[in-house]
C-alpha positions as CSV (number, residue, x, y, z in Angstrom):
1,X,-15.5,-8.7,16.5
2,X,-14.1,-6.3,13.8
3,X,-15.1,-6.4,10.1
4,X,-12.4,-5.9,7.9
5,X,-13.0,-5.5,4.0
6,X,-10.2,-6.4,1.7
7,X,-11.1,-4.7,-1.5
8,X,-11.6,-7.1,-4.4
9,X,-11.6,-5.8,-7.9
10,X,-9.7,-8.7,-9.8
11,X,-5.6,-7.3,-8.9
12,X,-4.8,-8.2,-5.4
13,X,-3.0,-11.2,-3.4
14,X,-5.8,-11.4,-1.6
15,X,-5.7,-15.0,-0.2
16,X,-2.2,-14.1,1.3
17,X,-3.5,-10.8,2.4
18,X,-6.7,-12.7,4.1
19,X,-4.4,-15.5,6.0
20,X,-2.1,-12.4,7.3
21,X,-5.2,-10.8,9.1
22,X,-6.6,-13.6,10.0
23,X,-3.3,-14.5,12.0
24,X,-2.7,-11.3,13.7
25,X,-6.7,-10.6,14.2
26,X,-8.3,-14.7,15.0
27,X,-11.3,-13.0,16.8
28,X,-12.1,-10.7,14.0
29,X,-14.4,-10.5,10.3
30,X,-11.6,-10.8,7.2
31,X,-14.4,-10.1,4.1
32,X,-12.9,-9.9,0.5
33,X,-15.3,-6.7,-0.9
34,X,-16.4,-7.3,-4.5
35,X,-19.2,-4.8,-4.8
36,X,-19.0,-1.4,-2.3
37,X,-22.6,-3.0,-1.0
38,X,-20.3,-6.0,1.0
39,X,-18.2,-3.6,2.4
40,X,-21.4,-1.9,4.3
41,X,-20.4,-2.3,8.1
42,X,-16.9,-2.2,7.8
43,X,-14.4,-0.6,10.1
44,X,-11.4,-1.3,8.3
45,X,-10.3,-1.0,4.8
46,X,-7.5,-2.2,3.0
47,X,-6.7,-1.3,-0.3
48,X,-4.3,-4.3,-2.2
49,X,-3.4,-4.1,-5.8
50,X,-1.0,-6.0,-8.2
51,X,-0.1,-6.1,-12.2
52,X,-0.8,-3.3,-14.5
53,X,-1.6,0.5,-13.4
54,X,-4.4,0.7,-16.4
55,X,-5.9,-2.2,-15.1
56,X,-5.9,-1.4,-11.6
57,X,-7.6,1.6,-11.8
58,X,-10.1,0.5,-14.1
59,X,-11.0,-2.7,-12.2
60,X,-10.8,-0.2,-8.7
61,X,-13.3,2.4,-10.8
62,X,-16.1,-0.5,-12.8
63,X,-17.3,-1.8,-9.0
64,X,-17.7,1.7,-7.6
65,X,-14.7,1.7,-5.5
66,X,-13.8,5.3,-5.9
67,X,-17.0,6.9,-3.7
68,X,-16.4,4.2,-1.5
69,X,-12.9,4.9,-0.9
70,X,-13.8,8.2,-0.6
71,X,-16.7,8.0,2.5
72,X,-14.4,5.5,3.9
73,X,-11.5,7.9,4.2
74,X,-14.0,11.5,5.0
75,X,-15.1,9.2,8.4
76,X,-12.0,8.6,9.2
77,X,-12.2,5.3,8.7
78,X,-8.4,3.6,8.9
79,X,-7.3,2.9,5.2
80,X,-4.3,0.5,4.3
81,X,-2.7,0.8,0.7
82,X,-0.3,-2.4,0.1
83,X,2.2,-2.5,-3.7
84,X,0.0,-1.3,-6.6
85,X,-3.2,-0.3,-4.3
86,X,-0.7,2.7,-2.8
87,X,0.0,3.4,-6.0
88,X,-3.7,3.9,-7.6
89,X,-3.6,6.6,-4.5
90,X,-1.3,8.7,-6.7
91,X,-1.8,11.5,-8.8
92,X,-0.6,9.7,-12.0
93,X,1.6,7.0,-13.1
94,X,4.3,6.9,-16.3
95,X,3.2,3.2,-16.7
96,X,1.3,2.2,-19.9
97,X,2.0,5.9,-21.3
98,X,0.9,7.8,-18.9
99,X,-2.5,7.1,-16.2
100,X,-4.2,9.2,-14.5
101,X,-4.7,7.6,-11.0
102,X,-7.2,7.9,-8.3
103,X,-5.0,11.5,-6.7
104,X,-6.0,10.9,-3.0
105,X,-1.8,12.3,-2.5
106,X,-0.4,14.6,-5.2
107,X,2.9,12.6,-6.1
108,X,3.6,10.7,-9.3
109,X,4.7,7.2,-9.9
110,X,7.9,7.1,-11.6
111,X,9.4,3.8,-13.8
112,X,12.6,2.9,-12.5
113,X,13.8,2.9,-16.0
114,X,16.0,0.5,-18.6
115,X,19.7,1.6,-16.8
116,X,19.2,1.3,-13.5
117,X,22.3,1.3,-11.6
118,X,23.9,1.7,-8.1
119,X,28.1,2.4,-7.4
120,X,28.4,1.0,-10.7
121,X,26.6,-1.6,-10.6
122,X,23.2,-2.4,-13.0
123,X,19.9,-3.3,-10.8
124,X,17.4,-5.4,-12.4
125,X,14.4,-4.4,-12.7
126,X,11.9,-5.1,-11.7
127,X,12.6,-4.4,-8.3
128,X,11.9,-8.1,-6.1
129,X,13.4,-8.5,-2.7
130,X,14.1,-7.2,0.7
131,X,15.1,-4.5,1.3
132,X,15.7,-2.0,4.3
133,X,13.3,0.3,5.6
134,X,13.8,3.7,7.5
135,X,11.1,5.6,9.4
136,X,10.7,9.0,8.4
137,X,7.7,9.8,10.9
138,X,6.7,8.3,14.1
139,X,3.6,6.6,13.2
140,X,1.4,4.3,15.1
141,X,1.6,1.8,12.3
142,X,5.5,1.9,13.0
143,X,4.6,0.7,16.5
144,X,7.1,-2.8,18.0
145,X,8.5,-2.1,13.9
146,X,12.6,-1.5,14.5
147,X,13.7,1.1,12.6
148,X,15.3,-0.6,9.0
149,X,13.7,-3.6,9.2
150,X,13.5,-5.5,6.1
151,X,10.3,-5.6,3.7
152,X,9.2,-7.9,0.7
153,X,8.9,-5.3,-2.4
154,X,7.9,-6.5,-5.8
155,X,7.6,-3.3,-8.6
156,X,8.7,-1.6,-11.3
157,X,7.1,1.6,-10.8
158,X,8.4,3.7,-7.5
159,X,7.2,7.2,-5.7
160,X,9.8,9.4,-4.9
161,X,10.8,10.0,-1.4
162,X,12.5,13.4,-2.7
163,X,9.4,16.7,-2.3
164,X,7.2,14.3,-0.9
165,X,5.2,15.6,2.5
166,X,3.5,12.4,2.9
167,X,6.5,10.5,3.1
168,X,6.3,8.0,6.3
169,X,9.2,5.5,5.2
170,X,11.7,4.8,2.4
171,X,13.9,3.0,1.0
172,X,16.7,3.0,-1.7
173,X,17.3,0.7,-5.1
174,X,19.1,2.9,-7.3
175,X,16.8,5.9,-6.0
176,X,15.9,7.1,-2.8
177,X,11.6,5.5,-3.0
178,X,8.6,6.0,-0.9
179,X,8.3,2.5,1.9
180,X,5.1,4.2,2.4
181,X,3.1,7.2,2.9
182,X,0.8,8.4,5.6
183,X,-2.0,10.8,5.7
184,X,-4.6,11.3,8.5
185,X,-6.5,7.9,8.6
186,X,-4.3,6.3,5.3
187,X,-1.5,4.4,5.5
188,X,-0.4,2.4,2.2
189,X,3.0,0.7,2.0
190,X,4.8,-0.2,-1.5
191,X,6.2,-3.6,-0.1
192,X,4.2,-6.1,0.7
193,X,3.5,-6.5,4.6
194,X,1.7,-10.0,4.1
195,X,4.7,-11.6,2.5
196,X,7.3,-9.4,4.9
197,X,7.4,-12.3,8.0
198,X,7.4,-10.9,11.5
199,X,7.5,-7.0,10.7
200,X,5.0,-7.2,8.3
201,X,2.6,-9.3,10.5
202,X,3.9,-6.7,13.0
203,X,2.6,-3.8,11.1
204,X,-0.2,-5.8,10.0
205,X,-1.5,-6.1,13.5
206,X,-0.6,-2.5,13.9
207,X,-3.6,-1.5,11.9
208,X,-5.8,-3.9,13.0
209,X,-5.7,-2.0,16.0
210,X,-4.4,1.9,14.5
211,X,-7.7,4.3,15.6
212,X,-7.1,6.3,12.2
213,X,-5.1,9.3,14.2
214,X,-1.5,11.0,13.2
């Protein structure tokens, strides 16, 4: 039995994530950790996140989750970031007049803007809905997921796909954006796998079985 830890820093849709994990890994223990101590003995770590980036970063720092995350990454433990949980791993976000993030990845987080368009049609921000994701690398986390499968997105800020060496999947909503990034034992998605039907459940199942190597 594995211990799968979902970090609870007050900014994630934790029950949906936990429910989806229990569905794909019924024999494993899913723990919602509010302190680093509750994460001890973890085999896998998930960083969820919804809401404003400043609140997320402050909420993540306050309980001491930064040293925990760094330790997990350095140890080779599989780590999954979801939505703002991916964005806080970037260098800096334009949200809230500019917020320094955790700088695990060197990429910026940008605002879609107030005049986002596609083929002359104005697009709504936030981006809410299903988009096809093109897999840009052959990664174990994409196993048994058809390329260009649809995943569910909810966000007003994005990580650019261009000049992104960590890009693992991309989609388009007015601009090309990173749907997923990956490096060594980290995989992070802008979309919500727990809300993405069969493809999302398969990605979570892949995470449960992933050895952290890429």
